[in-house]
C-alpha positions in Angstrom: -137.2 1.6 116.6 -138.1 5.3 116.7 -141.5 7.0 116.6 -141.2 9.7 114.0 -143.6 12.0 112.0 -144.1 9.6 109.1 -145.0 6.8 111.5 -147.5 9.1 113.1 -148.9 10.0 109.7 -149.3 6.4 108.8 -151.1 5.7 112.1 -153.5 8.6 111.5 -154.0 7.3 107.9 -154.7 3.8 109.2 -157.4 5.0 111.6 -158.9 7.4 109.1 -158.9 4.7 106.4 -160.7 2.3 108.7 -163.5 4.9 109.0 -163.4 5.4 105.2 -163.8 1.7 104.7 -166.9 1.7 107.0 -168.3 4.7 105.0 -167.8 2.8 101.8 -169.4 -0.3 103.1 -172.4 1.8 104.3 -172.5 3.4 100.8 -172.6 0.0 99.0 -175.3 -1.4 101.4 -177.4 1.8 101.0 -177.4 1.6 97.3 -178.2 -2.1 97.3 -181.2 -1.3 99.6 -182.3 1.3 97.0 -181.8 -1.2 94.2 -184.0 -3.8 95.9 -186.7 -1.2 97.0 -186.1 -1.8 100.6 -185.8 1.9 101.5 -187.2 5.0 99.8 -184.8 7.4 98.1 -185.5 10.4 100.3 -184.5 8.5 103.5 -181.5 7.0 101.8 -180.2 10.3 100.5 -180.8 11.9 104.0 -178.6 9.2 105.5 -175.9 9.3 102.8 -175.5 13.1 102.2 -174.2 13.9 105.7 -171.4 11.4 105.3 -170.0 12.9 102.1 -168.1 15.9 103.6 -166.7 13.9 106.5 -165.4 11.3 104.1 -163.7 13.9 101.9 -162.3 15.7 104.9 -160.8 12.5 106.4 -159.2 11.7 103.1 -157.8 15.2 102.6 -156.5 15.3 106.2 -154.2 12.3 106.1 -153.1 13.2 102.6 -152.1 16.7 103.9 -150.2 14.9 106.6 -148.5 12.8 103.9 -147.5 16.1 102.2 -146.0 17.4 105.4 -144.2 14.2 106.1 -142.7 14.1 102.6 -144.3 10.7 101.9 -144.6 11.4 98.1 -145.5 7.9 97.0 -148.3 7.6 99.4 -149.6 11.0 98.3 -149.2 10.1 94.7 -151.3 6.9 95.3 -154.1 9.1 96.7 -154.1 11.9 94.1 -156.4 10.3 91.6 -159.1 9.7 94.2 -158.6 13.2 95.6 -159.1 14.6 92.1 -162.2 12.5 91.6 -163.6 13.7 94.9 -163.1 17.3 93.9 -164.6 16.7 90.4 -167.5 14.8 91.9 -168.3 17.5 94.4 -168.0 20.3 91.8 -170.4 18.6 89.4 -173.0 17.6 92.0 -176.7 18.3 91.5 -178.0 21.6 92.7 -179.2 21.0 96.2 -180.0 23.1 99.3 -177.5 21.3 101.5 -174.1 19.6 101.3 -174.0 16.1 99.7 -174.0 14.4 96.4 -177.2 12.5 96.1 -180.5 13.9 94.9 -183.6 11.9 95.8 -185.3 12.8 92.6 -182.7 11.4 90.3 -181.1 8.6 92.4 -183.6 6.0 91.3 -182.6 6.4 87.7 -181.1 3.1 86.7 -177.8 4.5 85.3 -177.3 6.9 88.2 -178.0 4.1 90.7 -175.6 1.7 89.0 -172.9 4.4 88.7 -173.2 5.2 92.4 -173.1 1.5 93.3 -170.0 1.0 91.1 -168.4 4.1 92.7 -169.0 2.6 96.2 -167.3 -0.7 95.2 -164.3 1.0 93.6 -163.8 3.3 96.7 -164.1 0.3 98.9 -161.4 -1.5 96.9 -159.1 1.6 97.0 -159.5 2.1 100.7 -158.9 -1.6 101.5 -155.7 -1.7 99.4 -154.6 1.6 100.9 -155.2 0.2 104.4 -152.7 -2.6 103.9 -150.2 -0.2 102.2 -150.5 2.2 105.2 -149.9 -0.7 107.5 -146.8 -1.6 105.6 -145.7 2.1 105.5 -146.2 2.4 109.3 -144.1 -0.7 110.1 -141.4 0.3 107.6 -141.2 3.8 109.0 -141.0 2.5 112.6 -138.2 0.0 111.9 -136.1 2.0 109.4 -134.8 4.8 111.6 
């Protein structure tokens, strides 16, 4: 059993993916609170917008490590979500700061349901990725 760069990459991916899972859970809960009028949209957008760039940076970080480690399948699994993140950030509403969520349009029913669906899909992707990274870490540790 040898500790190599792919194993390190999978360990970093596991830790980062755990944070991404928590971000996605927070995302889903926040939009559920908006849907049930528990919180107002300004407060909710102020709590969600600062988490967008850290989420994207974490996701890009461990995928860059996958690129350096020549873990092509792991990188290929993440490319659709990376492309979606880039598309989503490029087509965000015009705002004064970083983030995706505009308090004036977030209460629109179709925008709210789209954001909630996006949170659930990201949560499912991150959960499935977590178990794949766990498998990849174990496999890279024992296959040297």
